[in-house]
KEKE-3310 file (N, C-alpha, C; in steps of 0.2 Angstrom, whole numbers, plus 5000, padded with zeros to 4 digits):
npx = (4923:4916:4920:4918:4917:4920:4916:4915:4921:4917:4921:4910:4901:4905:4911:4898:4893:4902:4897:4882:4884:4890:4880:4869:4870:4871:4875:4883:4893:4907:4915:4925:4932:4940:4944:4943:4947:4943:4950:4952:4950:4949:4942:4944:4932:4932:4936:4939:4934:4938:4950:4958:4960:4966:4956:4958:4966:4959:4947:4953:4957:4949:4944:4937:4928:4927:4919:4922:4916:4925:4937:4953:4966:4965:4965:4974:4968:4967:4967:4979:4981:4974:4962:4955:4943:4937:4924:4920:4914:4915:4919:4927:4938:4943:4956:4957:4971:4976:4988:4984:4974:4980:4991:4991:4995:5007:5013:5011:5022:5032:5034:5042:5055:5053:5055:5044:5036:5026:5022:5020:5002:4994:5002:5009:5024:5040:5058:5053:5046:5028:5017:5006:4989:4978:4961:4948:4931:4918:4904:4889:4894:4900:4915:4921:4937:4947:4960:4971:4981:4997:5000:5004:5002:4999:5009:5014:5001:4995:5002:5000:4986:4982:4982:4994:4998:5008:5010:5008:5018:5032:5035:5043:5054:5051:5050:5042:5024:5029:5041:5040:5032:5028:5027:5022:5027:5040:5050:5048:5058:5053:5041:5023:5009:4991:4981:4989:4994:4982:4976:4985:4985:4971:4972:4981:4974:4962:4970:4973:4962:4945:4937:4925:4913:4901:4889:4882:4864:4851:4842:4852:4860:4851:4848:4860:4861:4855:4860:4872:4868:4860:4867:4881:4884:4885:4885:4882:4887:4899:4907:4899:4896:4906:4913:4909:4917:4927:4937:4952:4960:4974:4982:4995:4993:5000:4991:4984:4980:4973:4960:4952:4938:4929:4918:4914:4908:4907:4913:4910:4906:4899:4897:4905:4916:4924:4939:4950:4963:4960:4954:4938:4927:4912:4899:4904:4896:4887:4897:4903:4890:4890:4899:4892:4887:4895:4909:4923:4935:4943:4935:4930:4936:4933:4921:4924:4928:4919:4914:4919:4928:4940:4932:4927:4938:4949:4962:4965:4965:4953:4962:4971:4963:4956:4968:4972:4960:4961:4974:4983)
npy = (5806:5788:5770:5756:5740:5727:5708:5699:5687:5687:5691:5698:5702:5711:5720:5723:5730:5741:5748:5749:5758:5768:5774:5775:5778:5791:5807:5815:5812:5805:5789:5775:5758:5744:5727:5710:5699:5682:5671:5680:5688:5704:5714:5730:5743:5747:5736:5722:5706:5693:5695:5698:5689:5672:5661:5643:5643:5650:5643:5632:5632:5639:5652:5667:5678:5695:5710:5727:5743:5754:5761:5757:5742:5725:5716:5704:5695:5689:5682:5688:5699:5716:5726:5744:5758:5773:5781:5799:5816:5823:5837:5839:5834:5843:5844:5833:5820:5803:5802:5809:5799:5787:5787:5785:5772:5773:5780:5770:5761:5769:5769:5759:5759:5755:5758:5764:5771:5784:5781:5784:5783:5778:5771:5760:5757:5747:5750:5750:5740:5734:5737:5739:5746:5757:5765:5775:5782:5794:5800:5813:5821:5815:5803:5789:5780:5769:5754:5740:5733:5722:5711:5700:5691:5678:5679:5669:5665:5675:5681:5670:5670:5681:5690:5694:5710:5714:5727:5736:5736:5737:5748:5751:5741:5731:5716:5704:5701:5696:5702:5714:5716:5715:5710:5715:5709:5703:5714:5716:5714:5703:5694:5702:5697:5699:5704:5713:5722:5726:5734:5745:5751:5758:5765:5775:5781:5786:5795:5794:5800:5796:5781:5779:5768:5761:5751:5738:5736:5725:5729:5735:5725:5716:5724:5726:5713:5708:5718:5711:5697:5700:5709:5709:5695:5692:5683:5694:5705:5705:5696:5698:5702:5697:5710:5711:5715:5721:5728:5732:5742:5746:5755:5760:5775:5787:5790:5777:5760:5758:5750:5747:5741:5740:5741:5743:5747:5753:5764:5771:5772:5755:5752:5754:5749:5755:5748:5747:5751:5763:5779:5786:5796:5796:5785:5775:5770:5779:5787:5779:5777:5791:5789:5780:5779:5789:5796:5787:5798:5813:5822:5815:5820:5833:5832:5823:5832:5839:5828:5830:5820:5817:5817:5803:5797:5800:5809:5808:5814:5820:5819:5811:5800:5800:5798:5784:5776:5780:5778:5770)
npz = (5332:5330:5332:5322:5328:5318:5316:5308:5298:5283:5265:5259:5269:5274:5267:5262:5275:5275:5264:5270:5281:5277:5267:5275:5289:5303:5297:5301:5309:5309:5305:5311:5306:5308:5301:5295:5282:5277:5265:5250:5236:5232:5221:5212:5209:5194:5189:5175:5180:5177:5169:5179:5188:5193:5188:5189:5200:5210:5211:5215:5228:5236:5239:5239:5229:5228:5224:5227:5231:5229:5219:5212:5212:5210:5226:5235:5250:5265:5283:5289:5286:5290:5288:5286:5286:5285:5287:5283:5283:5268:5265:5278:5275:5262:5255:5250:5252:5252:5262:5273:5279:5282:5289:5302:5302:5297:5307:5319:5316:5312:5327:5329:5323:5311:5292:5286:5271:5262:5244:5228:5220:5230:5240:5252:5258:5263:5262:5247:5244:5243:5257:5258:5252:5246:5244:5239:5238:5233:5236:5237:5245:5254:5259:5258:5263:5261:5267:5266:5276:5276:5287:5290:5279:5267:5254:5244:5239:5235:5225:5216:5213:5208:5191:5184:5175:5162:5158:5169:5177:5168:5165:5177:5178:5185:5187:5194:5205:5218:5221:5224:5234:5252:5270:5286:5297:5293:5296:5310:5324:5331:5327:5327:5334:5328:5335:5344:5336:5330:5340:5344:5331:5332:5345:5339:5329:5336:5345:5359:5362:5370:5365:5358:5353:5340:5343:5330:5327:5327:5316:5308:5305:5300:5287:5282:5278:5271:5261:5258:5254:5240:5231:5237:5237:5224:5208:5198:5202:5204:5193:5182:5165:5154:5141:5125:5110:5097:5097:5106:5117:5128:5141:5152:5162:5172:5182:5182:5177:5161:5152:5137:5129:5113:5102:5085:5072:5055:5054:5067:5085:5093:5105:5119:5133:5150:5157:5173:5185:5190:5199:5202:5203:5197:5190:5178:5167:5164:5156:5147:5140:5132:5122:5113:5096:5091:5080:5074:5071:5068:5074:5086:5097:5099:5105:5115:5124:5132:5139:5150:5158:5166:5180:5180:5178:5188:5185:5172:5155:5141:5129:5132:5133:5120:5112:5115:5109:5098:5092:5100)
capx = (4922:4914:4923:4912:4920:4918:4917:4914:4927:4915:4921:4903:4896:4912:4909:4890:4893:4903:4891:4878:4887:4892:4874:4864:4872:4871:4880:4886:4897:4912:4917:4933:4931:4945:4941:4949:4942:4945:4954:4948:4952:4943:4941:4942:4925:4930:4941:4936:4936:4941:4956:4962:4961:4968:4952:4959:4969:4955:4942:4957:4959:4942:4947:4929:4930:4922:4920:4921:4914:4930:4942:4960:4967:4965:4971:4973:4963:4966:4967:4985:4979:4971:4958:4954:4939:4938:4920:4919:4910:4920:4922:4932:4945:4942:4961:4958:4975:4979:4994:4981:4971:4986:4996:4991:4998:5016:5016:5014:5029:5039:5038:5047:5059:5053:5057:5038:5035:5019:5024:5017:4997:4989:5004:5012:5031:5044:5063:5052:5042:5022:5012:4997:4985:4972:4957:4941:4925:4915:4896:4885:4898:4902:4919:4925:4942:4950:4967:4972:4990:4997:5005:5009:5000:5001:5011:5013:4994:4994:5007:4996:4980:4982:4986:5001:4997:5013:5012:5008:5025:5038:5039:5047:5057:5049:5049:5036:5023:5032:5049:5040:5027:5032:5024:5026:5030:5046:5053:5050:5063:5048:5031:5019:5002:4988:4979:4992:4993:4977:4974:4991:4981:4964:4975:4984:4968:4959:4977:4973:4955:4940:4935:4916:4910:4895:4887:4877:4860:4847:4840:4857:4861:4846:4849:4867:4862:4851:4863:4875:4863:4857:4872:4889:4888:4880:4889:4882:4890:4906:4910:4895:4894:4913:4911:4910:4923:4933:4945:4955:4966:4977:4991:4996:4995:5001:4984:4979:4981:4965:4958:4946:4935:4925:4914:4914:4905:4907:4916:4907:4908:4894:4897:4913:4918:4931:4941:4955:4963:4960:4950:4933:4920:4905:4897:4907:4891:4887:4904:4900:4882:4890:4901:4887:4887:4902:4913:4930:4939:4946:4929:4928:4940:4929:4915:4924:4930:4913:4913:4922:4932:4944:4928:4926:4944:4955:4969:4964:4961:4950:4969:4972:4958:4956:4974:4971:4955:4963:4980:4986)
capy = (5800:5783:5764:5750:5732:5721:5702:5694:5687:5685:5697:5699:5704:5716:5723:5725:5734:5748:5753:5752:5764:5775:5776:5776:5779:5797:5809:5822:5807:5800:5782:5770:5752:5738:5722:5705:5693:5675:5671:5682:5694:5710:5718:5737:5745:5748:5732:5716:5701:5688:5698:5702:5682:5667:5656:5640:5644:5653:5640:5626:5635:5640:5658:5670:5684:5701:5720:5734:5751:5759:5758:5753:5737:5719:5713:5698:5696:5682:5682:5690:5707:5720:5732:5749:5760:5779:5785:5805:5821:5824:5843:5836:5830:5846:5843:5826:5815:5796:5803:5809:5793:5782:5792:5781:5766:5774:5780:5765:5758:5772:5770:5754:5762:5753:5765:5765:5778:5782:5781:5782:5787:5775:5765:5760:5753:5748:5747:5750:5733:5737:5732:5742:5748:5759:5767:5779:5783:5798:5804:5818:5826:5809:5801:5782:5778:5761:5752:5735:5732:5715:5712:5691:5689:5672:5680:5666:5664:5682:5681:5665:5670:5686:5690:5701:5714:5716:5734:5739:5736:5735:5754:5752:5736:5726:5705:5699:5704:5694:5705:5721:5717:5713:5708:5718:5706:5703:5719:5717:5710:5698:5694:5706:5695:5703:5709:5718:5727:5730:5741:5750:5755:5759:5769:5778:5783:5791:5798:5797:5801:5790:5776:5779:5763:5760:5742:5738:5734:5721:5732:5736:5719:5714:5726:5724:5704:5709:5719:5706:5693:5704:5712:5707:5689:5689:5683:5700:5709:5700:5696:5702:5700:5701:5714:5709:5718:5721:5733:5732:5746:5746:5760:5762:5781:5789:5789:5770:5757:5760:5746:5750:5736:5744:5736:5748:5746:5757:5771:5774:5767:5754:5749:5754:5750:5756:5743:5748:5751:5770:5780:5791:5797:5794:5781:5774:5768:5787:5791:5774:5781:5794:5787:5778:5782:5793:5795:5787:5803:5819:5825:5814:5822:5839:5828:5821:5837:5841:5825:5829:5814:5817:5816:5797:5793:5806:5812:5806:5819:5817:5819:5804:5794:5800:5795:5779:5776:5782:5777:5764)
capz = (5326:5333:5331:5323:5327:5314:5318:5303:5290:5276:5263:5254:5274:5276:5260:5262:5280:5273:5261:5273:5285:5271:5263:5279:5297:5304:5292:5306:5312:5308:5307:5307:5306:5307:5300:5291:5279:5274:5259:5245:5231:5229:5215:5209:5206:5188:5185:5174:5184:5173:5169:5185:5194:5191:5192:5192:5207:5216:5212:5219:5233:5239:5238:5236:5223:5229:5221:5232:5231:5228:5213:5214:5209:5215:5230:5240:5259:5272:5290:5289:5284:5292:5284:5289:5286:5287:5283:5284:5280:5263:5268:5282:5270:5256:5253:5250:5250:5254:5266:5279:5282:5280:5293:5310:5301:5297:5315:5322:5312:5314:5334:5331:5317:5302:5290:5280:5268:5257:5239:5221:5222:5236:5241:5256:5258:5266:5256:5241:5244:5246:5260:5259:5245:5248:5238:5241:5235:5237:5234:5241:5250:5260:5259:5262:5263:5266:5266:5267:5278:5275:5293:5290:5275:5262:5249:5239:5237:5234:5217:5212:5214:5205:5187:5181:5168:5161:5156:5173:5179:5164:5165:5182:5177:5191:5185:5198:5210:5223:5221:5226:5241:5259:5277:5290:5301:5291:5298:5317:5327:5333:5323:5331:5336:5323:5341:5346:5328:5331:5345:5343:5326:5335:5347:5335:5326:5341:5347:5365:5365:5372:5359:5358:5349:5339:5340:5324:5329:5324:5312:5306:5303:5294:5280:5278:5276:5264:5254:5255:5249:5237:5228:5235:5236:5219:5201:5193:5203:5206:5187:5177:5158:5150:5135:5116:5106:5090:5097:5112:5118:5134:5141:5159:5163:5179:5185:5183:5170:5157:5146:5133:5124:5109:5095:5081:5065:5049:5058:5072:5090:5095:5113:5124:5141:5151:5164:5176:5192:5192:5204:5199:5208:5193:5186:5169:5163:5161:5151:5142:5136:5131:5117:5107:5089:5089:5074:5075:5067:5072:5077:5092:5102:5100:5107:5121:5128:5135:5143:5161:5159:5175:5185:5180:5178:5191:5182:5167:5152:5137:5125:5134:5129:5113:5107:5117:5107:5090:5089:5102)
cpx = (4920:4917:4917:4918:4915:4920:4917:4921:4924:4916:4915:4900:4901:4909:4902:4891:4897:4899:4885:4879:4888:4885:4870:4865:4871:4876:4884:4891:4901:4913:4923:4929:4937:4940:4945:4943:4947:4948:4949:4950:4947:4946:4939:4936:4926:4934:4935:4940:4940:4948:4961:4965:4964:4963:4953:4961:4963:4951:4946:4956:4953:4941:4939:4932:4924:4923:4917:4919:4920:4934:4949:4961:4965:4969:4968:4972:4965:4969:4976:4985:4974:4968:4955:4949:4938:4930:4918:4915:4917:4922:4927:4939:4944:4949:4962:4968:4975:4983:4989:4977:4976:4992:4996:4995:5006:5018:5017:5020:5035:5042:5043:5052:5059:5053:5050:5038:5027:5023:5018:5008:4994:4994:5008:5018:5035:5052:5060:5048:5036:5019:5007:4996:4979:4968:4952:4936:4921:4909:4893:4889:4901:4910:4921:4931:4945:4956:4966:4980:4990:5003:5009:5005:5003:5004:5012:5006:4991:4996:5001:4989:4978:4986:4989:4999:5004:5015:5009:5013:5031:5040:5044:5051:5057:5045:5043:5034:5026:5038:5046:5035:5031:5026:5025:5031:5038:5051:5053:5055:5060:5042:5027:5011:4998:4983:4980:4991:4988:4974:4978:4988:4975:4967:4978:4979:4965:4965:4973:4966:4951:4938:4929:4914:4901:4893:4882:4871:4856:4844:4846:4858:4858:4848:4855:4868:4860:4853:4869:4874:4861:4860:4877:4891:4885:4886:4889:4886:4898:4910:4905:4895:4902:4910:4911:4913:4926:4939:4947:4960:4968:4983:4989:4998:4999:4997:4980:4980:4973:4965:4952:4945:4928:4922:4911:4913:4904:4908:4915:4907:4900:4893:4904:4912:4923:4933:4947:4957:4964:4955:4945:4929:4912:4907:4899:4902:4886:4890:4902:4896:4885:4895:4897:4885:4892:4906:4920:4935:4939:4941:4927:4933:4937:4922:4915:4926:4925:4911:4915:4924:4935:4937:4926:4931:4948:4961:4970:4961:4957:4955:4969:4969:4956:4963:4973:4967:4959:4969:4984:4987)
cpy = (5793:5777:5759:5743:5729:5715:5699:5695:5685:5691:5701:5704:5712:5724:5728:5731:5741:5750:5755:5759:5769:5777:5778:5778:5788:5801:5816:5818:5806:5793:5781:5765:5747:5729:5717:5700:5687:5675:5675:5687:5698:5714:5724:5738:5744:5740:5725:5711:5696:5689:5698:5693:5677:5661:5649:5637:5645:5647:5632:5625:5638:5649:5663:5676:5688:5706:5723:5739:5756:5758:5756:5748:5731:5718:5705:5699:5690:5686:5686:5696:5710:5725:5737:5753:5766:5782:5793:5809:5823:5832:5843:5836:5836:5846:5835:5822:5808:5799:5803:5804:5787:5784:5788:5775:5768:5776:5776:5762:5760:5772:5763:5752:5756:5757:5763:5770:5777:5785:5779:5786:5784:5770:5765:5757:5754:5744:5746:5744:5737:5733:5732:5745:5752:5765:5771:5779:5789:5799:5805:5819:5819:5806:5794:5781:5772:5758:5744:5734:5723:5715:5704:5688:5682:5675:5677:5666:5670:5680:5675:5666:5676:5686:5697:5702:5718:5724:5739:5739:5737:5743:5755:5747:5732:5719:5702:5702:5703:5699:5712:5720:5714:5712:5714:5717:5702:5707:5720:5713:5703:5698:5698:5701:5701:5707:5714:5723:5730:5736:5744:5754:5760:5765:5772:5783:5788:5794:5800:5798:5794:5787:5776:5773:5764:5754:5743:5735:5728:5723:5735:5730:5716:5716:5726:5714:5705:5713:5714:5702:5693:5707:5710:5700:5687:5688:5692:5706:5709:5700:5699:5700:5704:5703:5710:5716:5716:5724:5733:5738:5747:5751:5760:5772:5782:5789:5782:5766:5758:5755:5749:5742:5739:5739:5743:5746:5752:5764:5772:5767:5764:5753:5751:5753:5749:5751:5747:5749:5761:5772:5786:5790:5798:5789:5781:5774:5775:5789:5786:5776:5784:5796:5784:5782:5789:5792:5794:5792:5808:5822:5823:5816:5828:5837:5827:5827:5841:5835:5825:5822:5812:5817:5808:5794:5799:5805:5808:5810:5815:5816:5810:5797:5793:5797:5787:5775:5775:5778:5772:5756)
cpz = (5331:5328:5330:5321:5323:5314:5313:5298:5286:5271:5261:5262:5275:5272:5261:5269:5277:5269:5263:5278:5283:5268:5270:5287:5296:5301:5295:5310:5307:5310:5305:5311:5306:5305:5295:5287:5277:5268:5254:5242:5229:5226:5215:5207:5199:5184:5181:5177:5182:5170:5175:5190:5191:5193:5193:5198:5211:5216:5217:5226:5239:5242:5232:5231:5226:5224:5225:5229:5227:5222:5215:5208:5214:5221:5234:5250:5259:5276:5292:5287:5289:5289:5288:5283:5287:5283:5285:5281:5273:5262:5272:5279:5262:5252:5253:5248:5255:5261:5272:5283:5284:5287:5301:5308:5301:5304:5320:5320:5314:5322:5336:5325:5311:5297:5283:5277:5263:5251:5234:5224:5229:5241:5249:5257:5262:5263:5252:5239:5247:5252:5261:5254:5248:5243:5242:5236:5238:5233:5239:5246:5257:5258:5262:5259:5265:5264:5269:5270:5279:5281:5293:5285:5270:5255:5244:5237:5233:5225:5213:5210:5209:5198:5185:5175:5167:5159:5161:5177:5175:5163:5171:5182:5182:5188:5188:5205:5215:5224:5223:5232:5245:5264:5282:5294:5300:5293:5305:5319:5328:5329:5329:5331:5331:5330:5342:5341:5329:5335:5345:5337:5330:5341:5345:5332:5330:5346:5354:5368:5367:5365:5360:5352:5348:5338:5336:5328:5326:5316:5307:5302:5297:5288:5279:5276:5270:5259:5252:5250:5242:5229:5229:5234:5228:5210:5197:5196:5204:5201:5183:5170:5154:5142:5128:5113:5102:5091:5104:5113:5127:5136:5149:5159:5172:5184:5188:5175:5167:5151:5143:5128:5121:5105:5091:5075:5058:5053:5065:5079:5092:5101:5114:5131:5143:5158:5168:5182:5196:5197:5199:5205:5206:5189:5180:5167:5161:5155:5145:5137:5131:5123:5112:5102:5088:5085:5076:5070:5072:5077:5084:5097:5106:5107:5115:5125:5134:5141:5150:5163:5167:5179:5186:5181:5180:5185:5176:5161:5145:5132:5127:5131:5121:5109:5109:5111:5100:5088:5092:5099)
residu = (UNK:UNK:UNK:UNK:UNK:UNK:UNK:UNK:UNK:UNK:UNK:UNK:UNK:UNK:UNK:UNK:UNK:UNK:UNK:UNK:UNK:UNK:UNK:UNK:UNK:UNK:UNK:UNK:UNK:UNK:UNK:UNK:UNK:UNK:UNK:UNK:UNK:UNK:UNK:UNK:UNK:UNK:UNK:UNK:UNK:UNK:UNK:UNK:UNK:UNK:UNK:UNK:UNK:UNK:UNK:UNK:UNK:UNK:UNK:UNK:UNK:UNK:UNK:UNK:UNK:UNK:UNK:UNK:UNK:UNK:UNK:UNK:UNK:UNK:UNK:UNK:UNK:UNK:UNK:UNK:UNK:UNK:UNK:UNK:UNK:UNK:UNK:UNK:UNK:UNK:UNK:UNK:UNK:UNK:UNK:UNK:UNK:UNK:UNK:UNK:UNK:UNK:UNK:UNK:UNK:UNK:UNK:UNK:UNK:UNK:UNK:UNK:UNK:UNK:UNK:UNK:UNK:UNK:UNK:UNK:UNK:UNK:UNK:UNK:UNK:UNK:UNK:UNK:UNK:UNK:UNK:UNK:UNK:UNK:UNK:UNK:UNK:UNK:UNK:UNK:UNK:UNK:UNK:UNK:UNK:UNK:UNK:UNK:UNK:UNK:UNK:UNK:UNK:UNK:UNK:UNK:UNK:UNK:UNK:UNK:UNK:UNK:UNK:UNK:UNK:UNK:UNK:UNK:UNK:UNK:UNK:UNK:UNK:UNK:UNK:UNK:UNK:UNK:UNK:UNK:UNK:UNK:UNK:UNK:UNK:UNK:UNK:UNK:UNK:UNK:UNK:UNK:UNK:UNK:UNK:UNK:UNK:UNK:UNK:UNK:UNK:UNK:UNK:UNK:UNK:UNK:UNK:UNK:UNK:UNK:UNK:UNK:UNK:UNK:UNK:UNK:UNK:UNK:UNK:UNK:UNK:UNK:UNK:UNK:UNK:UNK:UNK:UNK:UNK:UNK:UNK:UNK:UNK:UNK:UNK:UNK:UNK:UNK:UNK:UNK:UNK:UNK:UNK:UNK:UNK:UNK:UNK:UNK:UNK:UNK:UNK:UNK:UNK:UNK:UNK:UNK:UNK:UNK:UNK:UNK:UNK:UNK:UNK:UNK:UNK:UNK:UNK:UNK:UNK:UNK:UNK:UNK:UNK:UNK:UNK:UNK:UNK:UNK:UNK:UNK:UNK:UNK:UNK:UNK:UNK:UNK:UNK:UNK:UNK:UNK:UNK:UNK:UNK:UNK:UNK:UNK:UNK:UNK:UNK:UNK:UNK:UNK:UNK:UNK:UNK:UNK:UNK:UNK:UNK:UNK:UNK:UNK:UNK:UNK:UNK:UNK:UNK:UNK:UNK:UNK:UNK:UNK:UNK:UNK:UNK:UNK:UNK:UNK)
# end
């Protein structure tokens, strides 16, 4: 495994670097990256940005909004967060689960007697409070897994910059985002500097082996800058067009929150869009196109059974989406 040190704190540049390494670097190598962002909201690939953020607060405080490659929910980043990325051959993680990739974080904290645990789909918690969320993206046999660790983040900004969807938390009896998040430095006897935590995590990932570093060259950096400017820094990627609809459905499944915007006319689906914090390995646009013209009756389920919905929304079935479209 090679280590790539990312010195930029521009969220658009850092997300572009992830994609560039994932798509273009030597596929026979694995890569590990550590990085930080200036104040930003990082939106999950399948989310509707305008429904996830408090735009007035974001604008007033100069918080940038950036969409990532991976699924999952929106997160707030600042320099009190440390982000990590693994890019590996999917075969090396055939029995994929997030626990394998977050184990180094847990081991660092356990050495300091902090009772950190892996919980739910993709979270790390201390005493039931979340300090890290993680997500993944797979394509052509390669796997990208990344996560955000709150060492000393501004939790007040987090709660004000992000909108809270009641359906996401109501089943757990949680009244606010602020009550369910924590920073690691709240649990150390003395606050740990970011530089120290970064070095501890880096050493844990490489587990005593020599750290071989890859330094991005001028060709790499030029390509990354182009990807940043033409994709990650654009309104089209980060916001896009809000869908027109005359029907909206929303439900929290164990695998994530799903929101459906649908335009229907004379009993048939004219247009449909899926949003949410679920994970998936295929392009949702492919799935949405399959629904065009289908009838809103009991024939719909039979049509949906051949769509392989679980590959677009991991852990969610055709029956789940059918029930949501027809009856919720």
